[in-house]
Backbone as a ProteinNet text record, in pm:
[ID]
protein_1_A
[PRIMARY]
MSYKLLVIIFLFLIKTIEASDNIGDSAGVHFKNGMNEYKNKNYTEAQSQFNQALDENPRNVAVLLNLGLTYYQLNQKGKALVYLLKGNALDPDFEPINQAIEVIRGQLKTNSLAQKNSYFEVFRNSILNKISLNIILALGAISLLFSGYLWIRYFSQKKKSVEQELDSPDFPAVGMIIFFLFILSAGLGLSKIIEAYSPRAIILSDNTQVKMAPGEEQSELFVLQEGSEVLVGQLQNEWVQVTYPGSLTGWVSKEKIILIR
[TERTIARY]
21508.2	21488.5	21595.9	21650.6	21756.3	21700.6	21789	21750	21706.6	21775	21743.4	21602	21560.9	21427.1	21322.2	21353.6	21261.7	21237.9	21344.6	21331.8	21243.6	21263.9	21183.2	21036.2	21006.5	20868.4	20807.8	20885.8	20835.6	20800.7	20892.8	20866.9	20747.8	20739.6	20631.9	20495.7	20486	20358.8	20312.1	20406.4	20370.9	20318.5	20391	20350.8	20214.7	20191.8	20069.5	19947.7	19965.9	19853.5	19806.2	19904.1	19870.4	19809.5	19862.3	19819.1	19683.5	19638.3	19515.8	19394	19399.8	19286.8	19275.4	19380.7	19380.3	19360	19331.9	19322.9	19184.9	19082.1	18946.1	18868.8	18736.5	18652.5	18672.8	18641.2	18647.5	18790.9	18881	19021.4	19079.6	19034.9	19083.6	19044.9	18925.4	18882.3	18973.5	19000.4	19090.1	19230	19273.5	19406.3	19419.7	19321.3	19326	19313.2	19228.2	19217.7	19351.6	19417.1	19547.6	19650.6	19648.4	19742.3	19719.7	19592.4	19562.8	19611.3	19588.2	19633.6	19786.1	19850	19996.9	20052.2	19992	20037.9	20020.2	19913.2	19887.1	19961.7	20047.3	20129.9	20048	19926.6	19846.4	19876.9	19995.2	20046	19969.1	19917.5	19841.5	19714.1	19643.7	19522.9	19557.4	19669	19712.9	19740	19806.2	19834.9	19706.1	19605	19477	19411	19411.6	19350.6	19424.1	19557.3	19634	19617.3	19606.1	19582.1	19448.3	19347.2	19217.1	19224.2	19299	19318.3	19391.8	19489.9	19567.3	19482.4	19390.9	19301.4	19219.6	19181.4	19098.1	19180.3	19305.8	19391.4	19533.5	19557.1	19684.6	19805.5	19786.1	19899	19929.1	19880.6	19907.4	20037.2	20135	20268.6	20267	20183.2	20176.3	20126.7	20027.2	19975.6	20082.6	20154.5	20259.6	20370.7	20409.7	20512.2	20463.4	20340.2	20284.3	20275.3	20230.3	20218.3	20355.5	20454.3	20589.8	20645.3	20626.1	20674.4	20599.6	20471.9	20394.6	20448	20476.5	20534.6	20672.2	20744.5	20873.9	20853.6	20754.8	20726.9	20682.8	20622.8	20582	20697.1	20816.8	20937.1	20924.9	20857.9	20848	20917.3	21048.8	21127.4	21114.7	21098	21081.1	20955.8	20843.6	20719.4	20729.9	20798.5	20818.1	20886.9	20991.3	21062.8	20973.9	20886.5	20798.7	20718.2	20652.4	20565.9	20645.5	20761.4	20846.8	20899.1	20935.1	20983.3	20871.1	20749.1	20634.4	20618.3	20631.1	20621.7	20735.1	20856	20971.6	20953.7	20890.7	20867.3	20771	20675.9	20580.1	20640.1	20725.2	20784.8	20928.5	21024.9	21165.6	21223.4	21158.6	21211.9	21153.8	21066.6	21005.3	21106.4	21175.2	21291.8	21262.6	21150	21124.6	21125.8	21073.1	21075.6	21218.4	21293.9	21431.5	21514.8	21495.5	21571.3	21528.8	21398.4	21349.5	21404.7	21410.1	21466.7	21613.2	21686.9	21829.1	21847.6	21766	21777.9	21745.8	21635.6	21594	21694.5	21742.8	21842	21969.3	22000.7	22118.8	22102.9	21980.3	21954.3	21933.2	21931.5	21907.5	22037.2	22021.3	22136.6	22193.5	22322.6	22389.7	22391.3	22366.7	22374.1	22519.3	22540.6	22675.3	22708	22603.9	22620.6	22651.8	22760.4	22799.9	22704.2	22662.6	22576.7	22662.4	22658.3	22736.4	22639.1	22620.8	22522.2	22564.8	22467.5	22490.3	22497.6	22535.6	22541.5	22403.8	22300	22165.5	22128.2	22166.4	22135.7	22205.8	22329.9	22402.9	22334.1	22296	22224.9	22090.9	22021.3	21891.1	21904.8	22002.1	22017.8	22069.5	22156.2	22219.5	22140.7	22057.3	21986.6	21835.7	21791.6	21649.6	21566.2	21616	21539.3	21532.2	21609.4	21614.8	21541.4	21472.5	21398.2	21266.8	21159.8	21027.6	21003.9	20914.1	20880.4	20816.5	20737.5	20672.6	20775.8	20882.3	20987.1	21057.6	21085.3	21150.8	21064.7	20933.7	20842.9	20833	20830.1	20823.9	20951.6	21067.2	21194.3	21197.1	21147.5	21144	21054.6	20937.4	20843.4	20900.1	20960	21015.4	21133	21222.9	21340.1	21298.8	21197.5	21149.4	21088	21012.7	20948.5	21052.1	21151.6	21251.4	21343.4	21387.2	21475.3	21399.6	21273.6	21192.5	21178	21153.1	21140.2	21270.1	21384.1	21513	21546.9	21516.5	21546.2	21453.2	21328.1	21233.7	21275.3	21315.8	21360.5	21486.8	21578.8	21704	21675.5	21591.8	21563.8	21484.4	21401.3	21327.1	21422.7	21517.9	21616.3	21708.8	21741.9	21830.5	21762.6	21634.7	21559.1	21551.1	21527	21518.4	21651.9	21764.2	21896.1	21927.6	21882.9	21905.6	21824.4	21697.7	21610.2	21656.8	21710.4	21750.9	21901.7	21973.6	22118.1	22188.4	22148.6	22209.5	22304.3	22379	22466.5	22382.4	22434.5	22363.1	22358.6	22249.2	22240.6	22337	22370.8	22458.6	22393.1	22477.2	22426.7	22372	22252	22189.8	22252.2	22369	22438.4	22353.6	22285.7	22199.8	22086.1	22030.8	21923.8	21971	22097	22153.3	22170.5	22219.2	22237.5	22103.8	22003.6	21871.7	21810.8	21838.2	21787.9	21851.7	21981.4	22047.5	21989.1	21948.3	21881.6	21748.8	21678.8	21554.5	21582.6	21688.1	21724.4	21756.7	21829.8	21864.5	21739.3	21648.4	21526.6	21439.6	21439	21362.6	21420.6	21554.4	21618.8	21589.9	21595	21563.8	21419	21328.9	21187.7	21162.5	21226.1	21210.7	21265.2	21381.8	21440.9	21352	21292	21203.5	21080.8	21026	20907.6	20942.6	21056.5	21099.6	21122.5	21188.1	21215.9	21086.9	20987.5	20860.4	20783.9	20807	20735.9	20820.3	20933.2	21015.2	20981.2	20904.5	20857.8	20972.5	20963.7	21061	20986.9	21057.4	20996.2	21098.6	21048.2	21131.8	21118	21231.3	21230.7	21180.7	21087.4	21018.5	21079.3	21165.7	21219	21366	21435	21576.8	21597.1	21716.1	21758.1	21658.9	21608.9	21518.4	21598.2	21564.9	21636.6	21585.7	21680.4	21648.5	21686.5	21588	21606.3	21646.7	21705.8	21746.8	21626.2	21515.6	21393.9	21274.9	21153.3	21036.5	21018.7	20995.2	20971.6	21058.1	20997.4	21067.2	21179.7	21164.2	21263.6	21385.9	21381.1	21491.6	21612.7	21729.3	21853.3	21860.1	21919.9	21937.1	22047.3	22017.3	22115.2	22192	22118.1	22178.4	22072.5	22113.5	22024	22020	21899.5	21883.1	21820.5	21857.3	21807.4	21687	21614.7	21499	21538.4	21452.2	21476.8	21553.8	21602.8	21675.2	21579.7	21624.8	21543.1	21580.3	21479.5	21503.5	21417.9	21466.2	21387.7	21298.7	21177.3	21079.9	21061.5	21067.7	21047.9	20914.4	20917.8	20793.8	20739.9	20611.3	20541.3	20504	20530.8	20494.2	20431.2	20299.2	20222.4	20248	20304	20328.6	20473.6	20544.9	20686.3	20710.7	20804.2	20835.4	20984.1	21014.2	21153.8	21205.8	21318.5	21374.5	21522.1	21568.9	21710.2	21763	21866.1	21935	22019.7	21997.3	22059.6	22207.4	22241.2	22379.3	22432.3	22342.7	22389.7	22304	22285.5	22218.9	22067.4	22005.4	21860.2	21814.2	21707	21652.5	21504.5	21452.7	21310.1	21285.5	21182.8	21141.6	20991	20947.6	20804.2	20739.6	20620.6	20552.5	20527.1	20508.2	20479.5	20601.5	20719.1	20842.8	20874.3	20793.6	20819.8	20692.3	20708.3	20596	20640.5	20555.4	20590.7	20596.2	20698.3	20703.1	20609.8	20609.4	20518.1	20495.2
31869.5	31830.5	31896.8	31822.3	31876.9	31977	32068.3	32168.5	32100.1	31992.6	31923.6	31867.5	31814.6	31759.8	31870.2	31987.5	32100.9	32139.2	32137.8	32167.3	32063.1	31935.1	31827.3	31849.7	31885.5	31907.6	32023.4	32130.2	32245.2	32205.4	32133.5	32088.2	31993.8	31912.7	31814.9	31882.6	31987.6	32057.5	32116.6	32168.6	32221.5	32110	31997.1	31884.4	31829.5	31815.9	31751.9	31840.8	31971.8	32060.4	32037.4	32019.9	31991.2	31851.8	31754.9	31615.6	31588.3	31670.8	31642.4	31636.1	31707.6	31706.3	31574.5	31491.7	31366.2	31244.3	31263	31150.9	31086.3	31164.9	31113.2	31187.2	31185.5	31267.6	31237.9	31114.4	31080.6	31081.5	31018.3	31015.4	31156.1	31238.3	31375.1	31456.6	31431.7	31501.1	31465.3	31334.9	31291.3	31348.4	31351.1	31401.7	31549.1	31628.9	31772.7	31796.4	31715	31726.1	31693.8	31591.5	31552.8	31662.5	31727.2	31836	31951.8	31982.5	32090.3	32055.4	31929.4	31886.3	31886.7	31847.7	31846.6	31987.1	32082.5	32221.2	32276.8	32229.2	32274.5	32191.4	32099	32013.8	31916.7	31885.5	31781.2	31649	31595.8	31485.7	31355	31330.6	31207.9	31206.8	31318.9	31328.9	31329.1	31393.8	31392.6	31249.5	31173.7	31033.3	30955.7	30977.9	30909.4	30945.4	31073.4	31118.7	31063.2	31065.3	31013.9	30863.4	30791.2	30647	30617.1	30698.1	30678.9	30709.9	30813.2	30843.9	30730.4	30671.4	30561.6	30436.6	30410.9	30295.5	30303.2	30423.7	30440.8	30458.3	30497.4	30517.1	30472.5	30340.5	30289	30309.5	30356.8	30373.7	30520.8	30608.5	30750.5	30788.7	30831.2	30859.7	30979.1	31079.3	31197	31159.6	31071.5	31027	30949.2	30861.9	30782.8	30872.1	30971	31064.6	31140.3	31190	31266.3	31181.5	31057.7	30968.1	30936.5	30915	30889.4	31005.4	31127.6	31244.9	31265.4	31227.9	31238.9	31143.6	31019	30923.8	30971.1	31037.8	31093.7	31197.2	31282.9	31384.2	31320.1	31201	31128.1	31044.9	31065.4	30994	30842.6	30802.2	30660.6	30643.2	30647.2	30648.7	30518.9	30407.2	30279.6	30279.3	30322.4	30330.3	30433.4	30542.7	30644.7	30583.9	30505	30441.1	30346.6	30273.6	30179.2	30249.5	30358.7	30426.4	30501.1	30551.5	30615.8	30513.7	30395.7	30290.8	30238	30233.5	30196.2	30297.8	30425.7	30528.6	30521.3	30491.8	30478.5	30364.1	30255.2	30141.2	30178.3	30266.9	30309.4	30411.3	30499.8	30605.3	30631.4	30555.2	30571	30708.2	30784.7	30914.5	31030.7	31002	31108.9	31154.2	31264.8	31305.1	31337.7	31402	31426.9	31300.4	31190.2	31063.8	31012.5	31017.4	30968.9	31046.6	31177.3	31259.8	31233.2	31214.6	31186.6	31053.8	30952.5	30822.6	30839.8	30915.9	30938.4	31007.5	31111.2	31185.4	31096.4	31022.8	30939.1	30828.5	30764	30657.6	30712.3	30837.4	30898.2	30925.9	30923.9	30950.9	30824	30709.2	30583.2	30527.5	30446.5	30380.8	30276	30256.1	30158.4	30022	29918	29782.3	29742.6	29673.8	29622.7	29504.7	29442	29329.3	29380.6	29337.6	29383.8	29329.9	29417.8	29376.3	29344.2	29218.2	29174.2	29146.8	29247.6	29235.9	29133.5	29053.4	28960.5	29041.2	28974	29041.5	29095	29017.2	29062.3	29187.4	29193.5	29311.3	29434.7	29418.3	29530.8	29573.6	29476.9	29503	29570.5	29523.4	29581.2	29726.2	29752	29886.4	29987.4	29940.3	30033	30052.1	29954.1	29962.6	29944.6	29830.5	29798.9	29903.6	29951.6	30047.8	30186.1	30207.4	30340.2	30349.9	30243.3	30243.8	30169.7	30225.7	30164.8	30053.5	29962.2	29851.7	29903.9	30010.5	30066.8	30114.6	30177.7	30224.7	30106	30003	29883.1	29817.9	29806.6	29744.9	29829.2	29960.9	30048.7	30035.8	30031.2	30014	29881	29775.4	29644.2	29641.6	29705.9	29706.7	29784.2	29899.2	29982	29912.6	29855	29788	29664.5	29592.2	29475.3	29519.2	29627.4	29676.7	29718.1	29796.3	29845.6	29733.7	29648.5	29538.8	29442.7	29418.5	29330.6	29387.3	29517.2	29582.6	29570.8	29597.6	29593.3	29451.3	29351	29213.8	29165	29200.9	29161.9	29224.4	29352.1	29418.8	29353.2	29314.6	29250.8	29118.1	29033	28901.9	28916	29017.7	29041.4	29081.1	29170.4	29213	29097.6	29014	28899.9	28800.1	28776.8	28686	28740.9	28871.8	28935.1	28928.1	28946.1	28942	28802.8	28699.2	28561.4	28534.3	28577	28551.5	28626.3	28746.4	28827.9	28827.3	28743.6	28729.4	28864.3	28936.3	29065.5	29048.8	29154.7	29151.4	29141.9	29067.5	29052.9	29186.3	29215.1	29341.8	29339.9	29457.6	29468.5	29407.5	29343.1	29284.5	29396	29378.4	29485.6	29496.4	29559.7	29573.6	29652.3	29756.3	29836.2	29750.6	29666	29576.5	29480.8	29432.6	29343.2	29415.8	29540.2	29618.3	29641.6	29679.2	29705.1	29576.5	29462.9	29335.2	29301.2	29327.6	29305.5	29397.6	29518.1	29609.6	29549.9	29483.3	29414.7	29301.7	29223.9	29114.9	29171.2	29282.6	29346.6	29393.2	29457.6	29506.3	29390.8	29280	29162.6	29105.8	29101.9	29055	29145.7	29277.3	29373.6	29359	29341.7	29326.2	29202.8	29090.9	28967.4	28983.7	29047.4	29071.2	29160.7	29261.7	29354.3	29280.7	29191.8	29115.5	29020.2	28950.3	28859.3	28936.2	29052.8	29134.6	29185.4	29218	29270.2	29165.1	29037.9	28930.1	28866.5	28930.1	28885.1	28973.3	28921.8	29006.9	29061.8	29190.5	29259.4	29337.6	29364.2	29435.8	29528.2	29618.9	29712.4	29683.6	29680.8	29666.5	29796.7	29786.2	29904	29964.9	29894.1	29949.4	29914.8	29997.6	29973.8	29848.2	29788.8	29673.4	29557	29532.5	29419.3	29289.6	29199.3	29072.4	28974.5	28919.5	28816.5	28682.3	28594.5	28468.9	28354.9	28252.3	28134.9	28054.9	28062.1	27989.2	28068.7	28037.3	28111	28092.7	28204.4	28196.3	28292.8	28359	28457.7	28396	28267.7	28201.5	28153.9	28163.9	28116.8	28209.8	28157.4	28234.7	28343.4	28455.1	28566.7	28534.4	28558.8	28532.5	28660.7	28769.3	28900.7	29007.2	29133.7	29246.1	29340.7	29388	29484.2	29612.8	29723.9	29854.3	29896.6	29995.2	30048.9	30093	30060.1	30099	29997.2	29889.4	29785.9	29714.1	29692.6	29623.1	29475.5	29388.9	29244.7	29173.2	29057.8	28967.7	28883.6	28857.3	28786.2	28644.7	28548.2	28408.2	28356.6	28243.3	28180.1	28242.1	28218.7	28268.4	28149.8	28160.8	28055	28119.6	28107	28171.2	28322.2	28377.4	28521.9	28556.2	28464.4	28485.8	28476.7	28558.4	28566.8	28541.1	28459.3	28434.1	28548	28606.4	28718.3	28692.5	28753.5	28745.1	28885.2	28919.5	29045.5	29024.4	29103.2	29074.8	29040.8	28924.4	28880.5	28829.7	28812.8	28773.3	28659.7	28657.8	28547.9	28554.3	28439.5	28427.7	28391.5	28454.5	28425.3	28458.2	28470.8	28492.7	28615.2	28693.2	28808.1	28802.5	28867.5	28878.9	28958.6	28915.3	28977.5	29126.9	29165.1	29305.2	29395.4	29334.8	29412.5	29456.9	29412	29445.9	29494	29560.5	29593.8	29573	29508.7	29474.5	29599.8	29604.5	29706.8	29665.7	29536.9	29479.5	29333.5
-2301.1	-2439.6	-2526.9	-2622.7	-2706.2	-2807.3	-2849	-2949.1	-3078.2	-3114.6	-3238.7	-3236.7	-3122.1	-3112.8	-3117.8	-3063.7	-3072.6	-3219.1	-3298.4	-3440.8	-3508.8	-3472.8	-3529.7	-3497.6	-3371.7	-3331	-3408.5	-3428.4	-3503.2	-3647.3	-3713	-3849.2	-3853.1	-3750.3	-3741.3	-3732	-3652.1	-3635.5	-3768.1	-3846.5	-3978.4	-4068.2	-4068.6	-4153.1	-4112.2	-3981.9	-3935.6	-3952.1	-3951.3	-3980.7	-4124.5	-4214.9	-4354.4	-4368.1	-4290.8	-4305.8	-4243.7	-4150	-4076.1	-4167.4	-4280.7	-4372.8	-4447.8	-4444.7	-4519.5	-4431.3	-4304.3	-4212	-4213.5	-4235.7	-4229	-4121.2	-4132.6	-4045.3	-3898.3	-3856.4	-3714.2	-3663.3	-3738.7	-3698.1	-3697.7	-3793.5	-3800	-3678.3	-3623.7	-3502.1	-3385.7	-3368.3	-3260.4	-3280.8	-3405.9	-3437.6	-3399.1	-3439.8	-3408.8	-3258.2	-3192.4	-3046.2	-2980.4	-3032.9	-2979.6	-2997.9	-3112.5	-3136.8	-3039.6	-3015	-2920	-2779.8	-2739.1	-2606.5	-2599.2	-2708.3	-2712.4	-2696.2	-2768.7	-2759.8	-2618.1	-2550.1	-2412.4	-2307.6	-2357.1	-2271.4	-2186	-2231.6	-2167.2	-2237.9	-2211.4	-2292.5	-2273.5	-2155.5	-2133.4	-2217	-2219	-2300.6	-2449	-2485.1	-2624.9	-2671	-2584.1	-2617.3	-2640.3	-2558	-2574.2	-2707	-2742	-2866.7	-2988.7	-2984.6	-3098.1	-3114.3	-3002.9	-3011.4	-3077.2	-3045.8	-3109.8	-3259.4	-3295	-3436.7	-3507	-3437.3	-3495.6	-3512.8	-3419.1	-3431.6	-3560.1	-3600.4	-3718.1	-3845.8	-3829.9	-3947	-3912.5	-3905.4	-3853.3	-3943.4	-4065.4	-4157.6	-4185.5	-4098.2	-4118.5	-4049.3	-4126.5	-4074.4	-3978.6	-4008.3	-3921.1	-3781.7	-3776.1	-3646.3	-3570.2	-3639.6	-3575.3	-3521.2	-3598.6	-3552	-3428.7	-3435.6	-3324.1	-3197.8	-3213.7	-3098.9	-3040.3	-3127.8	-3079.9	-2999.5	-3048.8	-2976.3	-2844.8	-2842.9	-2719	-2612.6	-2652.8	-2556.9	-2510.4	-2599.6	-2559	-2448.6	-2464.8	-2362.8	-2231.3	-2238.9	-2118.9	-2061.6	-2118.7	-2075.2	-2092.4	-2199.3	-2234.8	-2370.6	-2365.9	-2489.7	-2567.6	-2496.9	-2566.2	-2651.6	-2593	-2669.9	-2781.3	-2752.7	-2856.7	-2978	-2954.3	-3065.1	-3144.2	-3076.1	-3144.1	-3252.8	-3217	-3313.5	-3419.4	-3382.6	-3482.3	-3583.4	-3535.5	-3625.8	-3714.6	-3662.3	-3745.7	-3859.3	-3825.3	-3927.7	-4027.8	-3978.2	-4066.5	-4165.8	-4120	-4209.4	-4322.3	-4292.7	-4394.3	-4489.5	-4437.8	-4520.5	-4475.4	-4529.2	-4487.8	-4518.7	-4607.5	-4647.1	-4567.3	-4471	-4391.3	-4286.4	-4316.6	-4239.7	-4092.7	-4057.7	-3914.7	-3830.3	-3883.4	-3809.9	-3797.4	-3906.3	-3902.8	-3800.6	-3796.2	-3702.7	-3558.6	-3537.8	-3402.5	-3350.8	-3436.8	-3398.6	-3358	-3437.3	-3408.4	-3273.6	-3246.9	-3121.1	-3001.7	-3009.9	-2896.6	-2870.3	-2975.3	-2955.3	-2891.8	-2922.1	-2862	-2713.6	-2664	-2522.6	-2440.5	-2504.3	-2434	-2374.8	-2271.7	-2210.8	-2306.1	-2296.8	-2382.3	-2314.2	-2391	-2335.5	-2311.7	-2202.6	-2175.8	-2267	-2318.4	-2409.1	-2548.8	-2606.5	-2739.8	-2845	-2936.3	-3045.6	-3167	-3208.8	-3324.3	-3438.4	-3520.7	-3627.3	-3732	-3774.2	-3884.8	-4014.6	-4123	-4251.9	-4291.4	-4259.3	-4293.7	-4214.8	-4086	-4004.7	-4060.2	-4101.9	-4162.5	-4291.6	-4373.6	-4499.2	-4471.3	-4369.3	-4332.5	-4287.6	-4200.1	-4144.9	-4247.3	-4337.5	-4431.2	-4560	-4596.9	-4725.3	-4711	-4657.8	-4656.2	-4583.9	-4470.2	-4390.8	-4453.8	-4560.1	-4620.4	-4753.5	-4790	-4915.7	-4895.3	-4947.7	-4927.5	-5029.4	-4993.8	-5083.1	-5211.5	-5202	-5321.8	-5423.3	-5375	-5466	-5530.7	-5451.4	-5504.7	-5612	-5585.4	-5682.8	-5809.5	-5793.6	-5910.2	-5994.2	-5926.2	-5997.4	-6071.3	-6006.3	-6069.7	-6192.2	-6181.7	-6294	-6412.3	-6384.4	-6492.6	-6560.7	-6479.3	-6537.6	-6617.9	-6570.6	-6645.6	-6778.1	-6774.5	-6896.8	-7001.7	-6960	-7055.4	-7103.6	-7012.3	-7055.2	-7146.1	-7115.2	-7200.7	-7340.9	-7348	-7478.9	-7558.8	-7493.6	-7563.8	-7611.6	-7527.3	-7566.3	-7676.6	-7670.7	-7776.3	-7908.6	-7901.8	-8024.1	-8079.8	-7989	-8032.2	-8102.8	-8041.8	-8102.3	-8232	-8238	-8362.5	-8474.8	-8443.2	-8543	-8582.5	-8485.2	-8512.6	-8606.2	-8579.8	-8666.3	-8807.8	-8816.7	-8947.4	-9021.6	-8947.1	-9010.8	-9063.4	-8994.1	-9040	-9165.2	-9163.6	-9278.2	-9403	-9383.5	-9497.9	-9520.6	-9441.2	-9453.6	-9437	-9332.8	-9300.1	-9182.1	-9151.7	-9034.3	-8906.9	-8810.7	-8683.2	-8609.7	-8542	-8466.7	-8348.5	-8300.8	-8184.9	-8060.9	-7981.6	-7856.5	-7766.5	-7709.1	-7628.3	-7488.5	-7481.7	-7352.9	-7253.5	-7302.3	-7214.6	-7160.4	-7247.1	-7203.1	-7095	-7108.3	-7008.1	-6874.6	-6879.5	-6756.8	-6687	-6767.9	-6709.7	-6654.3	-6720	-6670	-6535.8	-6520.6	-6392	-6284.7	-6327.4	-6234.6	-6187.7	-6277.9	-6240.8	-6141.1	-6167.2	-6075.1	-5937.5	-5933.9	-5807.7	-5732.7	-5805	-5741	-5693.5	-5768.3	-5725.3	-5596.1	-5587.8	-5465	-5346.9	-5371.9	-5266.2	-5220.5	-5316.8	-5283.4	-5200.1	-5238.5	-5162.4	-5021	-5009.7	-4877.4	-4792.5	-4856.1	-4784.9	-4732.2	-4812.1	-4770	-4656	-4668.9	-4562.2	-4433.6	-4444.3	-4326.1	-4262.7	-4346.9	-4295.9	-4216.4	-4247.3	-4177.7	-4067.1	-4034.5	-3921.4	-3802.2	-3705.1	-3594.6	-3510.5	-3480.5	-3396.9	-3290.1	-3181.2	-3069.4	-3005.2	-2921.4	-2846.7	-2698.1	-2628.8	-2482.5	-2421	-2324.8	-2273.9	-2147.8	-2080	-1954.3	-1938.4	-1860	-1834.8	-1750.5	-1765.5	-1684.9	-1692	-1813.3	-1834.1	-1837.6	-1748.7	-1740.4	-1847	-1920.1	-2018.5	-1955.7	-1942.3	-1870.7	-1963.5	-1904	-1980.5	-2029.2	-1955.5	-1988.9	-1935.9	-1980.2	-1931.2	-1780.2	-1710	-1565.9	-1488.1	-1390.3	-1309.9	-1228.1	-1194.1	-1109.8	-1188.5	-1320.4	-1404	-1392.4	-1424.4	-1414	-1521.1	-1483.6	-1577.2	-1676.7	-1803.7	-1908.8	-1944.8	-1965.4	-1988	-1962.2	-1969	-1938.3	-2057.8	-2090.3	-2198.8	-2145.8	-2208.6	-2167.1	-2252.7	-2202.9	-2274	-2415.2	-2511.9	-2650.2	-2731.2	-2667.4	-2742.2	-2837.3	-2959.1	-3058.8	-3061	-3055.4	-3050.2	-3153.4	-3196.1	-3279.5	-3189	-3232.6	-3149.8	-3202.1	-3109.8	-3144.1	-3092.3	-3027.7	-2983	-2855.6	-2833	-2714.4	-2626.8	-2495.4	-2401	-2277.4	-2268.4	-2161.8	-2163.8	-2056.3	-2049.2	-2080.4	-2145	-2175.1	-2325.8	-2371.3	-2514	-2534.6	-2632.8	-2667.8	-2754.8	-2716.8	-2792.8	-2820.9	-2929.9	-2966.7	-2988.5	-2915.1	-2939.4	-3064.3	-3172.6	-3302.3	-3294.6	-3348.7	-3352.8	-3220.6	-3121.3	-2989.3	-2934.3	-2802.3	-2735.1	-2748.2	-2722.3	-2722	-2581.7	-2537.8	-2405.3	-2399.9	-2277.6	-2257.4	-2170.7	-2208.3	-2127.1	-2105.3	-1999.4	-1974.8	-2087.7	-2127.7	-2240.4	-2217.4	-2092.5	-2061.6	-2076.5	-2095.9	-2105.7	-2248.5	-2345.2	-2484.8	-2551.8	-2664.1	-2750.2	-2895.3	-2972.6	-3110.5	-3197.5	-3282.7	-3386.6	-3499.3	-3526.5	-3629.8	-3597.6
[MASK]
+++++++++++++++++++++++++++++++++++++++++++++++++++++++++++++++++++++++++++++++++++++++++++++++++++++++++++++++++++++++++++++++++++++++++++++++++++++++++++++++++++++++++++++++++++++++++++++++++++++++++++++++++++++++++++++++++++++++++++++++++++++++++++++++++++++

């Protein structure tokens, strides 16, 4: 295990001790049991306890981080990434999760297939994944409120100047800037919602064959390694259509992936 990940685990234990009081009675019991098992290196039992806590409180970032680190200790890096990415989606600013994702991805095998990210993928990775929807909505509401106030005041003053034959008020340049900020936040919010409803999954094992069509007997199209993130398309029996971002589309067995969302 890398030194950096040890630091993450240490910080995580401090955070989760504080967070355990906010999880809820039943989920909190499973959470604390899981922490005790984790400290005693009983990772299989810890994983079971954290999963039960997650069933009762699926949006708790501390539980997701703990479960991800537990799967890492069980040498299931693909599953570890799934739960860490779920936590990242809920709280992009939670640094222990961000660091854990970086460490684990650095330990995964590289795909021989080149990933050619689309403009949206670049936009998603560089901006969307680093800001929460709540912050975007708050920014949009505040900018709309202030720009609306400035524009209403401007038109009121303009009307008054016409009626009283006074000089026209200054154009509200600040109001225009804030209004453009609202337009930007609205665009970000829409993109965030669209991205949230685009199903993605993680490949769970190395050398996963992606087939040209559903079926084990079909020809291999390309191979993906554990931890690869794919877009999910249609489902046909026990096979799922996946797209490696910016690259080819094929089919994998349903048991070879797990949905991030």
